[in-house]
VMD Tcl script that draws the C-alpha trace (Angstrom):
set ca {
  {14.34 -11.65 5.19}
  {12.90 -10.46 1.90}
  {10.19 -7.83 1.35}
  {8.36 -7.12 -1.90}
  {7.32 -3.47 -2.22}
  {4.88 -2.61 -4.99}
  {3.83 0.73 -6.51}
  {1.13 1.60 -9.04}
  {1.56 3.33 -12.37}
  {-0.13 6.75 -12.93}
  {-3.92 6.84 -13.14}
  {-6.84 9.25 -13.13}
  {-5.23 11.73 -15.50}
  {-2.04 12.19 -13.44}
  {1.29 12.08 -15.26}
  {3.06 10.43 -12.33}
  {2.19 8.23 -9.39}
  {4.13 8.98 -6.19}
  {4.03 5.29 -5.29}
  {5.93 4.33 -8.42}
  {8.42 7.19 -8.04}
  {8.92 6.17 -4.41}
  {9.75 2.52 -5.00}
  {12.34 3.58 -7.59}
  {14.16 5.41 -4.77}
  {14.25 2.57 -2.25}
  {17.58 0.88 -1.48}
  {18.08 -2.75 -2.44}
  {18.78 -3.64 1.20}
  {17.60 -2.28 4.54}
  {19.33 -3.59 7.66}
  {20.10 -6.91 6.01}
  {16.65 -7.31 4.45}
  {16.46 -7.66 0.66}
  {14.06 -5.15 -0.89}
  {12.41 -6.14 -4.16}
  {10.28 -3.61 -6.01}
  {7.53 -4.17 -8.55}
  {5.54 -1.77 -10.70}
  {1.85 -2.66 -10.74}
  {-0.79 -1.62 -13.30}
  {-3.74 0.35 -11.95}
  {-6.10 -2.26 -13.33}
  {-8.54 -4.50 -11.51}
  {-7.43 -8.16 -11.37}
  {-4.37 -7.62 -13.58}
  {-2.74 -5.83 -10.61}
  {-3.14 -8.92 -8.43}
  {-1.88 -11.18 -11.21}
  {1.32 -9.12 -11.51}
  {1.90 -9.23 -7.76}
  {1.26 -12.97 -7.60}
  {3.82 -13.53 -10.35}
  {6.37 -11.48 -8.39}
  {5.59 -13.46 -5.22}
  {6.06 -16.76 -7.05}
  {9.35 -15.54 -8.48}
  {10.89 -14.00 -5.36}
  {9.18 -15.79 -2.42}
  {9.07 -12.73 -0.12}
  {8.38 -12.93 3.61}
  {6.15 -9.87 3.36}
  {4.45 -7.70 0.74}
  {4.00 -3.97 1.28}
  {1.88 -2.39 -1.45}
  {1.86 1.39 -1.83}
  {-0.68 3.60 -3.56}
  {-1.55 7.25 -4.12}
  {-4.24 8.81 -1.97}
  {-4.54 12.32 -3.37}
  {-5.91 14.63 -0.69}
  {-4.62 12.74 2.34}
  {-2.06 14.82 4.25}
  {0.05 12.00 5.70}
  {1.31 8.49 5.07}
  {-1.50 6.16 6.08}
  {-1.07 2.48 6.87}
  {-4.22 0.52 6.10}
  {-5.83 -1.77 8.66}
  {-8.26 -3.70 6.45}
  {-9.12 -4.66 2.88}
  {-12.73 -5.35 1.89}
  {-14.09 -7.74 -0.71}
  {-15.68 -5.04 -2.85}
  {-14.82 -3.24 -6.07}
  {-16.89 -0.07 -6.54}
  {-15.14 2.20 -9.03}
  {-15.85 5.94 -9.02}
  {-13.56 6.31 -12.06}
  {-12.42 3.73 -14.63}
  {-9.13 1.91 -14.13}
  {-6.37 2.24 -16.72}
  {-8.09 -0.24 -19.03}
  {-11.54 1.27 -18.71}
  {-12.98 -1.18 -16.20}
  {-15.59 0.24 -13.80}
  {-16.93 -2.55 -11.59}
  {-19.79 -1.67 -9.25}
  {-20.37 -3.59 -6.01}
  {-18.40 -6.54 -7.38}
  {-16.67 -9.13 -5.23}
  {-12.92 -9.38 -5.74}
  {-12.86 -13.10 -4.98}
  {-16.15 -15.00 -4.78}
  {-14.74 -17.47 -2.25}
  {-13.06 -14.81 -0.11}
  {-14.14 -13.46 3.26}
  {-15.98 -10.14 3.36}
  {-12.81 -8.49 4.70}
  {-9.28 -9.31 5.83}
  {-7.30 -7.53 8.49}
  {-3.84 -6.85 7.06}
  {-1.03 -8.60 8.89}
  {1.93 -6.21 8.88}
  {2.55 -4.41 12.22}
  {0.60 -1.30 11.25}
  {0.87 0.57 14.55}
  {4.58 -0.10 14.90}
  {5.02 1.20 11.35}
  {3.15 4.41 12.15}
  {5.10 4.91 15.36}
  {8.45 4.54 13.57}
  {7.43 6.90 10.77}
  {6.36 9.52 13.29}
  {9.64 9.05 15.19}
  {11.45 9.74 11.90}
  {9.60 13.06 11.64}
  {7.10 11.93 9.01}
  {3.35 12.56 9.43}
  {1.70 9.14 9.57}
  {-1.47 7.47 10.85}
  {-3.52 4.29 10.74}
  {-6.31 4.28 8.16}
  {-9.43 2.17 8.46}
  {-10.47 2.37 4.82}
  {-8.46 1.75 1.68}
  {-11.38 2.89 -0.49}
  {-13.02 0.70 -3.13}
  {-10.74 1.31 -6.13}
  {-7.63 -0.62 -7.21}
  {-5.74 0.17 -4.00}
  {-8.28 -1.69 -1.89}
  {-8.47 -4.33 -4.62}
  {-4.76 -5.02 -4.09}
  {-4.86 -4.68 -0.30}
  {-7.64 -7.27 -0.15}
  {-6.38 -9.38 -3.04}
  {-2.86 -9.90 -1.71}
  {-4.27 -10.72 1.73}
  {-6.50 -13.30 0.04}
  {-3.51 -14.80 -1.77}
  {-1.58 -15.05 1.48}
  {-4.37 -16.94 3.19}
  {-4.94 -19.25 0.24}
  {-1.41 -19.91 -1.03}
  {1.24 -18.31 1.20}
  {0.17 -18.71 4.85}
  {3.51 -17.54 6.29}
  {3.63 -14.34 4.21}
  {2.52 -11.07 5.80}
  {0.78 -8.39 3.76}
  {-0.03 -4.73 4.09}
  {-0.90 -1.56 2.24}
  {0.16 2.05 2.66}
  {-1.40 5.13 1.05}
  {0.74 8.20 0.39}
  {-0.06 11.84 -0.55}
  {0.52 13.62 -3.82}
  {3.99 14.85 -4.69}
  {4.32 18.65 -4.46}
  {4.26 19.23 -8.23}
  {1.07 17.16 -8.50}
  {-0.59 19.43 -5.95}
  {0.73 22.70 -7.41}
  {-2.50 23.38 -9.30}
  {-4.81 21.82 -6.69}
  {-5.48 24.60 -4.24}
  {-5.48 23.52 -0.61}
  {-4.50 19.90 -1.35}
  {-1.75 18.38 0.77}
  {1.45 16.94 -0.64}
  {4.71 15.39 0.56}
  {8.20 15.43 -0.91}
  {9.67 12.29 -2.43}
  {12.51 12.42 0.10}
  {10.04 12.46 2.99}
  {8.09 9.59 1.45}
  {11.33 7.63 1.16}
  {12.27 8.38 4.78}
  {8.84 7.29 5.97}
  {8.84 4.10 3.95}
  {12.28 3.05 5.15}
  {11.16 3.68 8.74}
  {8.03 1.57 8.12}
  {10.12 -1.27 6.70}
  {12.46 -1.16 9.69}
  {9.40 -1.54 11.93}
  {8.34 -4.61 9.94}
  {11.76 -6.16 10.47}
  {11.77 -5.86 14.27}
  {8.10 -6.38 15.12}
  {6.89 -9.94 14.64}
  {3.71 -8.82 16.42}
  {2.20 -5.35 16.40}
  {2.55 -3.02 19.36}
  {-0.35 -2.18 21.68}
  {-0.88 1.53 21.20}
  {-3.97 3.54 20.39}
  {-4.16 4.90 16.87}
  {-7.94 4.78 16.70}
  {-10.29 7.40 15.28}
  {-13.80 8.65 15.92}
  {-14.79 8.84 12.24}
}
mol new
graphics top color blue
foreach p $ca { graphics top sphere $p radius 0.5 }
foreach p [lrange $ca 0 end-1] q [lrange $ca 1 end] { graphics top cylinder $p $q radius 0.2 }
display resetview
């Protein structure tokens, strides 16, 4: 099996992106599965183009994209991507789409196909705070979550896709009073646990990780 793991470059005035630092730390192999990593620009459309090129080059069985969610306290596995770009801040090339469709011929939303609940369960078992998230926002993270799911349905029907948001690194949060953070080592431990769950769960587990809001 082969999994492509992507991470964004820094954006929004930050000097680092924990997603990019995280994928640099991942091993090349996890329990016999080849791990391929790819840096992705925090830019609408260009991000999807870079991931598609990596898919065409490596032919992965699954794609796990990872992005920074500053302010979230845990590692959150996304359930759904929506066909909407609505930028609160510009991307790294100054683009600020408002209420724009990502793909005109795409569905309004796609449920992501990695075993999200099994991933959360394994991360929690490894001692890492984790949960299911029901919104990936409307910035480039959602753009990629939705966009890669669209590519899978259009071009790679056997490929599973998913997205995981992660907190700030501690030194990013040092001057942000009351904002949660997580060490790079913990992020690595959680991500490896999530990947192990992908490897052994063809279908997701039946377990409640719902929320009231």
